[in-house]
Structures are given as structure tokens and as C-alpha cells.
N, C-alpha and C positions, 0 to 999 in steps of 0.2 A: 340666449347670447345675442349681444348687439351685433348688428351687421357692420362689417368693416367697410368704411368708406374710402373711395379712391380720392387722394388729395387733388384740389383743383390744379390743373396744368401739370399733373404728374406724367401725363402721356403727351408727348409733343403733338400738336396738331389737333388735339381733342379738348372738349371742354364739357362741364356738366350740363345736361339738357333737362331731363325731368326724372323725378323719383330718385330713390337712393341708389347710388352707385351706377347710374345710367350715364353713358357718355355719348356725346354727339360729335360727329366728324365735322370739323370747321373747314369750310371751303375758303381758301385764301382769296382776297380780292385782287384785282389786277394790279393796283398800285403797290401792294405788299410783295407780290412775286417779282414785279419789275424792279422795285428797289433792291430786293435780294440779289437779283442778277447783276445790277449795276455795282453793288457793293463787292461782289465776287470779282467782276472785271477790273474794278479799281484796285482791289487788293493785289491782283496779279499784274498790275501796272499796264494793263491793256487800255483802259481809260485813264487818261492823264490830265485832261483839261476840263474845266467847268463847262465849256460849250458842248463837248461831246457827251459828258454826263447828263447835262440837261436834256439833250436831244433824246437820248435813251429813255429818260424818265418821263418825257412828255409823250412819246409815241407808243401806243399799245401794240405789241406784236400780234395779239389775238385778232386785231381788226383785219390783218392781212392774211391770216390763216384760219378763217372762221370755221371751216369744216373740221380741221383738226383740233381746234379748241373745244368744239362741241363733243367730238369723239373721245379725246384724251384728257381734256381738262387743262386749266391754266398752268398748273405746275409743269406739265409736259411741254407746253408752248414755251416757257421761260427757262428750260433747261439749256445749258450752253451746248447745243447740238444743232446740226443742220436738220431741217424738216423737208423731206421730199414732198412735193406738191403735185407733180405730174409724172405718171409712169407711161412707158412705151415699150411693149415687149418684155416686161419684167425689169427694165432699167429706169432709173429716175432720169428724166430729161429736164426738170425744172425743180427748184428747191428754194426754201428760204435759208440763206447761208448761216453758218455758225456765228453767233454774236461775237465770239472772241476774234475771229478774223475780220469781221465787219468793223469792230472798234479799232482794231490795229490799223486797218486801211483808212478809216475816217481820220484818225489822229495824224497819220503821216501825209494826208492830203493837204493839211494846213488850210482848212476851209474858213471863210469869213463872210459876213453878210455883203451882198452885192456882187459876189462872184457869179459867173455863169458856168454851169456844170452840165457835162454830158455824161450820162450813165448808159453803158452799153450792157444790156441784159436786165430788163425791168423786173422779171420774175413776178413776185407777189406784190411789188410796190413798196415794201417795208423799207428797203435801203433808200429808195428815192424820197420817202417821207423823211428819214433821218437827214439826208442831203438838203432837203428844203428847209428843215429846221436850222440848219447850219449855214446855208448859203442863200437860199431864197428863190434863186432862179435856176430851175432844173429842167432838163429834157431827158427823158428815159426812153430808150428804143428797145423793142423786142421783135424777134422775127415771128413769134407765135401770136396771131391776132386774138385768140381766145384769151390767152393770158393777159395780153395788153389791155383788153376791155375790162377784165376783172380788176387789174391793178389800177386802171383809170378810176372805175367806180369807187374803189376803196380809198384812193387818194382824195378824191372829191368829197366823199363822205367825212373824211377826217379834216377837211379844210386845208389840205396841203398844197402848196402852189408848185406842182410838178406837171409838166406837160408830157403825155404819154403818146408815142408814135409807134407805127409798125413799119419794120424795115429790116434790111440785112445789116446787122451790126458792123460787119467788116468795112462797110461804106461809111460808117459813122452817121452824122446827120448834118450835112453841109448847110442846110436852110437855117440852122441856129448858130452857125460858126461866126466868129472865132470863140472858143471856150477858154476859160481860165483853168479848169480842171476837167480831166476825163477820168472815169473809173470804169473798168472792165470787170465784170462779174462772171465771166466764163472764160474757159481756156481757149484762145484762138489758135488756128492752124499756123499763123505767123502774125507778125505785127505789120499792118498795112500802112503805106505812106499816107492814106487818107487821114489816119488819126493825127499824125504829126502836123499834116497841113491845116487841120481844123483847131489846132492848139496854139494859143498865143505864145509868142517867144517868151521864155522864162516860165511858162505854165507847167503844171505838173500832170502826169498821167500815171496810173497804176495798172499793171497788167499781170495776170497769172501767167508765168512761163515755165514750162518744163525745159530746163537748160541741160543739154546733153546731146546724145547721139541716138537717133533711131529708137527712141523709147527708154534707153538706159540714161536716166535723167535724175537730176535734183529738182524737186518741185518747190518753186518759190513764187513769191509775188514781188515784183520789182516796182518801185516808185521812180519814175524818170522825169527829168526836167528837159524841156526843149531848149537846145542850144544851137541855134542856127538850123542846119539841115539834119542834125543828129539828135538823138534822145540819149541823155547821160544819167545814170542812176544816182539817186540821192539816198535810197534805203532799199534793203532787200530783207524780206521776212519769209519764214517757211509758210507754205500754204498751197492748197490745190483745189481746183474748181472743176466741175464737169465741163466736158468739151462743148464747143459751139455747135449749134445746129444750123444747118444751111437753109437757104430760102425754101427748099423743098420740105423743111421740117425734120429731116433726118439728122440723127445725133452723129457727130463726127467722132471718130475713134482712131487716132493715129498710132496707138500702142497695141496693135494686134499681137498676140503671143506667137512666137515662132516654135516654141517647144513647151509642152506642158503635161501635167497629170492631174487627175482628181479622183477622189473616192467618196462616193455618196452613202456607203454603208456606215451605220452607226448613227448617232444623235446629230451629228453635224457633218458638212462637207469639208473635207480637207484637201489640199492639193497646192499646186504652184504653177504659175505662168512664167515662162522664161523668154526674154526678148532682148533685143540689142544687136549691134553688129557682130559681137563676139560669137554668139550662138549661130548667127546666119551663115558664118564662114566655115563651120565645122563640117567635117565629112559625116556621111550617115552613120558609119560605125562609131565615131567618136561621139556624135549626138546620143546614140544609144548608151554609151558608157556614162556620159553626163546624166541622162535620165535615171540610170540605175543608181548612180551616186546620190541624186536627189531623193530617191525612194529610200535609200538606206539611211539618210539623215546625216547631219553634220557633226564634226568635232568642233567644239566651241573654244574660243580663245578670248582673251582680254583686249584684242586689238581694237583700238579706237573708242573704247568704252568711255562714255561720258561726253563724247564730242557731239555736236549737232549737225545741222545741214551745211554748216560751213566745210566740214570735212567731205561730204558728199559732193559739194560743188567744186571743191579742189580735185577730188577724184575725177570727175568727168572732164575737167580742164586739162589735167596733167597726164592722165593715162593714155596710152595708145588707143585710139577709138576703135580699132579692129579687135581689141581684146575686151571691150566693155560689155557687161551684162547686167540687166536688171531682173530681179526675181520678185514676183508679187504673190501674196497668199496669206490668208488668215488675218487680213488687215494690216499686215506689216509690209515693209519694203526693204529689199536687199539690194546692194549695188556693189559690184566688184568686177573681178577679172576672171576669164577663162583661158586655159592654155590648150595647146594642140592635142593633149592626151585625154581631154575630157575632164581635167581637174578644174575645180571652181573655188575661189576664195571671195568672200563677200563681207560687207559691213552690214549688220542687221540693225535697221532703223525702225523704231516704234514710236507711234504718235500716242501721246497721252493728253487728253483733252484740257487737263490743268496746266500743262506746260507744252512747250514746243517739242517737236520730234527730237529724239536723241538716239545715239548709237548705243545699243545695249551690250553688243559683243561682236566678235568676229566669228565667221563660220568657214570651215574648210570642208568641201565635199569631194570625195575620191581620195586618191593618194596624194600626200603632199608633194608639191612640184613647183613649177615655175610660177603658177597663178598665186600660190600662197607667198612665195618669196617676193615676187613683184609688188603684191599689195602691201606687204610689210615695208617695202622700200619706199613706196609712195607715201604712206603714213608718216614714215621717218622724215621725208622731205618736207611735209606739211609742218611737222614739229620743228624742223630745222629753220623754217621761215617764220617762226614765232607763233605757230598755231593761229593763223589769221582767222578772225571771226568774219561773219557775213558782212558787217560794217566795213571790213578792209577790202572787199571786192568792189570793183567798178565794172558795171555792164554798160556797153555802149552799142546803140543800134544806129547803123547808117543804112542808106537806101541807094541801091544801084552801085555801091562800092563797098570795099571792106573798110571797117572803122579804123581810124588812124591811131597808131601807137598801141594796139591791143597786144597783149602777151599771148592770148590764146584766141582762136576763132572757133566758134561753134556754129553748126548748121542751122539755117531758118529757111523759110519759105518766101515766095513772092520776091519783092524787091529788097526785103530786109536782109541785113548782114549783121550778125552778132559777134561782138568781141568782148573778152573779159580780161581785166588786168588786176593785179594786187596793188593797192595804194601803198601798203607797207611792204617793202621788198625783202626785209630780213628781220631776224629776231632782235 
């Protein structure tokens, strides 16, 4: 009987090598997987201009994460995922950011040749290389001298014109000021006045900001334009970055849980961390009832389904701060209200790497009560105002005083004062 042959290219990623029916694994080259990533980001409308497309095509990501490329291969390096590059006590303290959010931020910075750019958080140097391709005059600062030296060597090796310096990013880098653009690639404890002062009038700065109250927050990246003494938003997109590390190298973590549970029995850990001003105000007996309700699990509703971070941002602005609660666990984020009886009603937000985060359902823990009723009323108010999108919100940061004309005021640290308003006031 004749041997049955496998048709050429019948198995994706494989080709005939030697002998009858023998297949050989094809290792994709860097240019192939790079182009595949760019095509994916373009299809999802995250890359929108030829300049950003060209930068991603010209800069090999594996040059900046050589150890991971050697260990996992090129296909892993070019997945649209963040890559942890330094760990401390089991936590990632530095990473190469997810290409999707990198592309989104680069597009919104409106970069052009000849602009001077400050990057706060050098990391691996990959983003600085993209910035250098787009603008040409880049300074990137990192608090970690070891990471900065590696980034410097890789940037020089690739011929990228970016200066790498070691310092506390909260102070910016005044020696190179003023800058046309500033991009921040870690979540700061607050927005320092030094960043505004080092930015030209009319210049743009992008900052990851958890907007909310004491950890009960909507996680977004805001693009601001300097307008005199204030920073005024021009765009808001969903996104979260790891926290700043201080000059001592320690990882900041302003979102310490106030109540939580976990279970390590079985194939994976399950549990939840609860934080925010709402849970902090509960009496011990009420906290125990809330914990029992969390363990019992939720009743699911269709409340808010299909909305995105715009609804979460409206929630943290319009809800009474003393009632706000955030619940994290299993990679998802829940934001909502608690009541004095230990009842909890939340919007369940899930991140899908091919799309931005979206609300997949509402959840009610414990007996239905004022938390459930008030969350429904809040969602109804958002709908009555025309279901405003992120683009309809304006975030303004002032220093040493409250932002003028803000509809809502949100807490911040240092001299910064954060105000949020809706540009579109009604449906």
C-alpha cells in the first residue's frame, strides 16, 4: 500500500523537511511575527497612522527582552501581552507593556520628528525606541539603575537616539526641559507639579490614573494638554500600569485590601480583595456579613451589561464616596456600592485583550437592599444623560487649588487637585 502523504502546508506552521510524511517545525522570523502583530493592532484600530505602524515594524521587541525571547521564543514575545521582566517578592516590578496600550498611547501623543519627549519609566527601553523612531529626541528616566543600564545598552545597540538617565520619575528630568511631550508608563501616587512645569504650553502628557476614592477606582490613561497652570484632558482610554517605585526601589501599592478572602485548595487560587471607603466605614459585625455574602456568591443581573469604563468613571464621580467599594479577584474588577446592612451591588468589569474592558453583568451579594437600589438609580442617571462615553468626560488637574468649573472633585495627592466634568450634559 502506498504511504499517505501529508499535503504541503496542510498543518499551519509546519513544512516538509525530509523523507515521506516527515514534517519540520518552521520557526517564524522576527519580521514575520512583528508584521502579524502590527496587522492585528491595525485591524483593531489601535494603530491608525503610517508613522506608528512603521515604528512598530522597524523596532524588534525581542532586542529589549532577549532572555524571554531565548526562553519562550519569538511568538511569545510578539503576543499582545505585557511581559514581566523583573520580579520582587513574587510581584512584577518592571515589565514590557502590552503592545495594544503602547500603540494607543503613541497614537494619542501625536508625535512628530523634532519634538523633545520625556518618558518616565524606561523599563526595557522598547517604548523609548518607538518614541525615538517617531520623534527623534527622547530622554527616558528610570529609578532602577540596573534596568536603566540594560535599556541604555539595548537602545545603543539598535542605533536609537534616546538618552537614558537614572532618577526619581516624580521629579521628571528638569535638565532636559522643556518637553513637547511627556509619557508616563507607571501609575504615580499623584500628578506632580514638576511634570506640568517641564511641559511646554500646549504640550501633551499621558498619565495612568486610577480615578476614584481610596482604591475604588476606574483605571484609565488620560492624555492632557497643558493650558496655563492646569492640565486639561484631550483623551481618556482604559488602561492600568503597575505602581511607581520610590527612590528606595520599593513598589508602591496604594490599593491595600481592607477585607478579603482566598482559597488555595484545588487547582487554582480563588478569592477576592475588597477595598474602598465603603467597606472601611462598616462596623465589624457588618463586615462579617459582607464577607459571608461574598463567600456565598452573587445573584447576577443584566445591569450595565455592554457598557465600558465610561460607566465605571461615572459611578466613581456620581456615587456617594462613603458608599463606594471595589472588589478585585480572578483577573476581574468589580465596582459598586455597599450599604449599612452588609449588602453589596457591583458592576462586574472584565478585560479582554482583543477589546477594551466591558461590563459583563451586575452582581448583588447578600439580601437586596439599598445598595442594589441605589446602583440601579445611578446607572439610570447615566442613561438619562445620554450614556456618555469616555470621550464625553473632561478631567482637569490644577495645582494648589481646586479645578475651576468641575462638576465632580476626586481626591489626589501632593499639590494636585482633580476635577471631572461632562462635556455633554444631557442626552
